[in-house]
C-alpha positions in Angstrom: 24.5 133.3 -106.5 23.1 133.2 -102.8 25.1 130.7 -101.6 24.5 129.6 -97.6 26.8 127.1 -95.8 28.8 124.4 -97.9 27.2 123.4 -101.1 27.3 119.8 -102.1 26.3 117.9 -105.6 26.8 114.4 -107.2 29.7 114.0 -109.0 28.1 113.9 -112.4 26.9 117.4 -111.6 30.0 118.7 -111.9 29.2 120.9 -114.9 25.8 122.1 -113.4 24.8 125.3 -112.6 23.9 124.7 -108.6 20.7 126.5 -107.7 20.0 126.5 -104.0 16.7 126.3 -103.3 16.6 124.9 -99.7 19.3 125.0 -97.2 20.6 122.1 -95.0 18.9 118.9 -94.9 14.9 118.2 -93.6 16.3 114.9 -91.9 19.5 115.6 -90.7 19.9 112.7 -88.4 22.0 110.1 -90.6 24.8 109.2 -88.0 27.2 109.2 -90.6 26.7 112.7 -92.5 28.6 115.8 -91.4 27.6 117.8 -94.7 24.9 119.9 -92.7 25.6 120.3 -89.2 27.0 123.8 -89.2 24.0 125.7 -87.4 24.0 128.0 -91.0 22.3 125.2 -92.7 19.3 124.5 -90.3 16.7 123.5 -92.6 14.5 125.9 -94.8 13.2 126.7 -97.7 14.8 129.6 -99.4 12.1 132.5 -100.4 11.3 132.2 -103.8 12.3 135.7 -104.8 15.8 134.9 -103.8 15.9 131.9 -106.0 14.6 134.1 -109.0 17.3 136.4 -108.8 19.8 133.6 -108.8 17.9 132.4 -111.9 18.4 136.0 -113.0 22.0 136.0 -112.7 22.5 132.6 -114.3 20.4 133.9 -117.2 22.9 136.4 -117.6 25.6 134.2 -117.5 24.1 131.8 -120.5 23.3 134.9 -122.6 26.8 136.4 -122.2 29.4 133.6 -121.6 28.4 130.5 -122.5 24.8 128.2 -122.5 23.7 126.4 -119.5 22.4 122.9 -120.0 21.9 121.3 -116.8 20.6 122.6 -113.4 21.1 120.9 -109.9 18.6 121.9 -107.3 20.6 122.0 -103.7 20.3 121.3 -100.6 20.2 118.1 -99.2 17.2 116.7 -100.0 15.3 119.4 -101.9 12.5 117.1 -103.3 11.0 117.8 -100.0 10.0 120.9 -101.5 6.0 121.3 -102.0 5.1 120.4 -105.5 3.8 123.7 -106.1 7.2 125.5 -105.3 9.0 123.0 -107.2 6.8 123.9 -110.3 7.3 127.2 -109.9 11.2 127.0 -109.8 11.1 124.5 -112.6 9.0 127.2 -114.8 11.4 129.7 -113.5 14.1 127.8 -115.2 12.2 127.1 -118.5 11.4 130.7 -119.0 14.8 132.1 -118.2 17.1 129.3 -119.4 15.3 127.8 -122.2 18.8 125.7 -123.2 18.7 123.9 -120.1 18.4 120.1 -121.1 17.9 118.4 -117.5 17.5 119.5 -114.3 18.6 117.0 -111.2 17.9 116.9 -107.7 18.7 114.9 -104.2 15.5 113.1 -102.9 15.5 110.4 -99.9 12.8 107.8 -100.0 10.7 109.4 -97.7 10.5 112.7 -99.8 9.8 110.8 -103.2 6.8 108.6 -101.2 5.6 112.2 -100.3 4.7 112.8 -103.9 1.9 110.6 -105.2 2.0 109.6 -108.8 0.4 112.6 -110.3 2.7 115.3 -108.7 5.9 113.0 -109.9 4.5 113.0 -113.6 3.6 116.8 -113.1 7.5 117.5 -111.9 8.8 115.3 -115.0 6.6 117.3 -117.3 8.1 120.5 -115.9 11.8 119.5 -116.5 12.8 117.4 -113.6 14.8 114.7 -115.0 16.6 112.7 -112.3 16.7 112.0 -108.7 19.7 111.3 -106.8 18.8 109.1 -103.8 21.1 108.0 -101.0 19.8 104.3 -100.4 23.0 103.7 -98.6 22.0 100.1 -97.8 19.6 97.1 -98.1 20.0 95.9 -94.8 17.2 97.3 -92.9 19.0 97.0 -89.6 22.1 98.9 -90.6 19.5 101.6 -92.0 18.1 101.5 -88.3 21.3 102.0 -86.6 22.8 105.0 -88.8 19.0 106.6 -88.6 18.1 106.9 -92.2 14.3 107.4 -91.6 13.4 104.7 -94.2 13.9 101.2 -95.0 14.4 98.9 -98.1 10.9 98.5 -98.9 10.8 102.1 -99.0 13.3 102.4 -101.3 11.8 100.1 -103.4 8.6 101.7 -103.9 10.5 105.0 -104.5 12.0 103.7 -107.2 9.0 102.1 -108.8 7.2 105.7 -108.6 10.1 107.2 -110.3 10.2 104.9 -113.0 6.2 105.5 -113.5 6.7 109.3 -113.5 9.6 108.5 -116.3 12.1 110.3 -114.0 15.8 109.0 -114.1 17.0 107.6 -111.0 20.5 107.7 -109.4 21.3 105.2 -106.6 23.9 105.9 -103.9 25.3 103.0 -101.7 27.9 103.2 -99.1 30.4 100.5 -98.9 31.2 99.5 -94.9 28.1 101.6 -93.2 27.5 98.3 -91.5 31.0 98.0 -90.2 32.8 94.9 -89.4 30.0 93.3 -87.7 27.2 93.8 -90.5 29.7 93.7 -93.5 28.3 90.6 -94.9 24.8 91.0 -94.3 25.0 94.9 -95.6 26.4 93.6 -98.8 24.2 91.1 -99.5 20.9 93.0 -98.8 22.3 96.1 -100.7 22.8 93.4 -104.0 19.1 92.4 -103.5 18.0 95.8 -102.9 19.6 97.2 -106.1 18.3 94.3 -108.0 14.7 94.9 -107.1 15.0 98.8 -107.1 16.9 98.4 -111.0 18.2 101.8 -111.5 19.7 103.4 -114.6 22.7 104.7 -112.4 24.4 103.2 -109.1 27.1 105.2 -107.5 29.2 103.0 -104.8 30.9 105.4 -102.1 33.4 104.1 -99.4 32.2 105.1 -95.8 34.6 107.7 -93.5 34.6 108.4 -90.3 33.7 112.4 -90.4 34.9 114.2 -87.5 31.6 115.7 -85.3 29.4 112.7 -86.5 27.6 110.3 -84.2 29.2 107.6 -86.2 32.6 108.8 -85.6 31.6 109.1 -81.5 30.8 105.5 -81.9 33.9 104.2 -83.5 36.2 106.4 -81.1 34.0 104.7 -78.1 34.4 100.9 -79.7 31.2 100.3 -80.7 31.5 100.6 -84.6 34.4 99.4 -86.6 34.9 100.3 -90.4 36.1 97.0 -92.5 39.7 97.5 -93.7 40.2 98.2 -97.4 40.0 94.6 -98.7 36.7 94.2 -96.6 35.3 97.1 -98.4 36.6 95.4 -101.9 34.8 92.5 -100.6 31.6 94.0 -100.2 31.9 96.1 -103.7 32.8 92.4 -105.0 29.3 91.3 -103.6 27.5 94.3 -105.2 29.1 93.9 -108.7 28.7 89.9 -108.6 25.1 89.4 -107.3 23.2 92.7 -108.3 21.1 91.6 -111.4 20.8 94.9 -112.9 19.1 95.3 -116.3 20.8 98.3 -117.9 23.0 100.1 -115.5 25.9 102.4 -115.2 27.7 101.2 -112.1 30.5 103.7 -110.8 32.9 103.6 -107.7 35.1 106.3 -108.9 33.8 108.7 -105.9 36.8 110.2 -104.2 36.5 107.9 -101.1 36.6 104.7 -102.9 39.8 102.9 -103.0 39.3 101.4 -106.5 37.4 103.3 -109.2 35.2 101.3 -111.3 33.2 102.6 -114.2 31.0 99.7 -115.6 27.8 98.7 -117.9 26.2 96.2 -116.0 25.5 93.3 -116.8 27.7 93.5 -119.5 31.1 94.4 -117.8 30.2 92.0 -114.7 32.3 89.2 -115.2 35.5 90.9 -116.0 35.0 93.4 -112.9 34.6 90.3 -110.6 37.6 88.9 -111.7 39.7 91.8 -111.5 38.5 92.2 -107.8 39.0 88.9 -107.2 42.8 89.4 -108.3 43.1 92.1 -106.2 41.7 90.6 -103.3 44.2 87.7 -103.6 46.9 89.9 -103.8 46.5 92.6 -101.2 48.8 95.0 -102.8 48.0 98.3 -101.1 50.2 100.2 -103.6 47.1 99.1 -106.5 44.7 100.9 -104.1 44.1 104.9 -103.9 46.4 106.1 -101.2 44.4 107.2 -97.8 45.4 110.9 -98.5 43.9 111.1 -101.4 40.6 109.8 -100.2 37.6 111.9 -98.9 34.1 111.5 -98.5 
């Protein structure tokens, strides 16, 4: 496979074929993110013939080793590709990997909103099954500070667009991204945002300071302070307790998190809140994931 730079994927795509169709991230401005800062990952579309060669390699594996059931299109916001190019890639997958059941992709609010309803419906018809969207926060002030490039209203509209198209939507939010200063505002606004978006999947990650990022520089200069583990868990409690999700699989089992949760909301809400309240009352660090095991 023709991989350029570091390849990232959501935890739930661990068993998927990772097909790199773009290099890097078209925005690449979020202050907390160090994923695509290497110059080799300057954003660009990969040539279609290179992608086709990778699909052919995968087709051999599919035929001779084991069936490929899922594909994830990399890199950071591959949904930014023109709809025509995405449809060409999906057609390649359908032709050469007929046993694929679902294709996933990263896409933020900006790139989702660049597609009209007809384009999104065409992508769904061609096999795009799920979009992973890093909403991060529902607090517009936090989103401005981290240079997200979109606001909470954009995320709500993006969710509505995907729902109309029949594309599943997995939303990622970041505990601690507002720092100590806006911890409460961030958590409460993010719970409201999740309620308004009502996605079928939510993943909560815990912010870590990645060396070389603007956010790490702000922390070094004393302009940003991460909440401690108990502050992070207080934010997690707010998300679980205050969001009103119709039918959602909610995870905080990413490696960055202090406490792994895997919940069906709203069914598991009360039990999870009680468990988090017990942790917060006891403040026993031995019940948390050790720092050396954590990483974004």
